[in-house]
C-alpha positions in Angstrom: 61.4 154.5 98.3 65.5 154.8 97.7 66.9 151.9 95.1 68.9 149.0 96.4 72.2 150.0 94.5 71.6 153.4 96.2 70.5 152.2 100.0 74.1 152.6 101.5 72.7 151.5 105.2 71.2 148.2 103.4 74.6 147.9 101.6 76.6 148.4 104.5 74.5 145.4 106.2 74.8 142.9 103.6 78.0 143.3 103.5 78.6 143.3 107.6 76.2 140.2 107.2 78.5 138.4 104.8 81.6 139.1 106.9 79.8 137.8 109.5 79.0 134.7 107.9 82.3 134.5 106.2 83.6 135.0 110.2 81.2 132.0 111.5 83.0 129.3 108.5 86.0 130.4 109.6 85.4 129.4 113.0 84.1 126.5 112.2 86.7 124.8 109.6 89.3 126.3 113.2 87.3 123.5 114.9 87.4 121.0 112.1 91.0 121.3 112.0 92.0 121.7 116.1 89.5 118.2 116.2 92.1 116.5 113.0 94.9 117.7 115.2 93.0 115.7 118.1 92.8 112.7 115.8 96.7 112.5 114.2 98.2 112.9 118.2 95.7 110.3 119.4 96.8 108.1 116.4 100.9 109.0 117.0 100.4 107.5 120.6 98.9 104.2 119.2 101.2 101.4 119.9 102.8 100.0 115.5 101.2 97.3 114.7 104.5 95.6 114.4 104.7 91.7 114.9 105.7 90.4 118.2 108.1 88.4 117.0 111.1 88.9 114.5 110.6 87.0 111.3 111.9 83.6 110.4 115.0 83.5 107.8 113.8 82.8 104.8 115.0 79.1 104.2 116.2 77.2 101.1 113.6 75.2 100.0 113.4 71.5 99.6 112.9 69.3 96.7 109.2 67.7 98.0 110.3 64.4 98.1 112.9 65.0 100.2 110.3 66.9 102.8 107.9 64.0 102.5 110.3 61.3 103.4 111.8 63.6 106.5 108.2 63.9 107.5 107.0 60.2 106.3 104.4 61.5 104.2 103.2 60.9 100.4 104.3 63.9 97.9 100.6 63.7 97.5 99.5 65.1 101.0 102.2 67.6 100.9 101.0 68.7 98.2 96.9 68.6 98.6 98.3 70.4 102.3 101.0 72.9 100.8 99.9 74.7 98.1 96.4 76.0 100.0 99.1 76.7 103.1 101.3 78.5 100.7 104.4 76.7 102.0 104.3 74.1 98.8 104.7 75.5 95.5 105.4 74.4 92.0 108.3 76.0 90.0 109.2 75.3 87.0 107.8 71.9 86.6 108.9 70.6 90.2 107.1 70.9 93.1 109.2 72.7 95.9 108.5 72.9 99.9 109.3 75.8 102.1 110.6 73.7 105.8 109.5 76.7 108.0 106.0 75.8 106.6 106.0 72.2 106.7 107.5 72.1 109.8 104.5 74.0 111.0 102.1 71.9 109.5 103.3 68.8 110.8 103.5 70.3 114.5 99.8 71.2 113.8 98.8 68.1 112.5 100.3 65.9 115.9 99.0 68.3 118.0 
């Protein structure tokens, strides 16, 4: 029996088997790359998730006392509902209100 290192036919068979395995891996890699390219093209055709309406321009914040007089609610009510809603906040010891958020809250409350 010939030693494996001297068996030329066996060596060539192992080399061909390795090359076939590499070819199969290359084919699988090409399939995956094609699938990724299909996903990318599919995502490129999707509409953007942008807002339907343009964002409202930022308005100057109102002091909470003036806002309470305008909407005929108490300062405490505006603090209680505005803080979790994000349209009332405290800055440097002074409570302020976003007029757009306050208006939306008042309209939602009246409905």
